[in-house]
C-alpha positions, 0 to 999 in steps of 0.5 A: 060876555056883554051880558056879564056885569058886576057891582064892585064894592072895593078896589079889589073887586074892581081889579078882579073884574078888569083882569078877568075882562083883559084875559078874556080878550086875550090881552097881556098886562104889557099890551094894555099898559103900553096902550095906556102909557102906564107901567105893567107894574102899575096895571098889576097893582090896579088889577090886584086891588092895591089901594091907591089914593085915587081909587080909595077916594072913588069908593069913599065918594060912592059910599058917601053918596050912596051910589053903586058903580056897575061895570059891564063889558061893551058888546 
């Protein structure tokens, strides 16, 4: 799966990709949230593309600078 990549254009694209990778690795939201020290609810919001200020600003910055973000799994 390391050859699979995407160029997210918004928070929903980013969340969808991360959710796909998490599930492909057999991890639950609870496991990942615990490893990160965040709530499962917050992780769910990120995976569902619920906009928050940080993520929204990230995509605005990428747009202003005309930069593409490319996500690719590590082998």
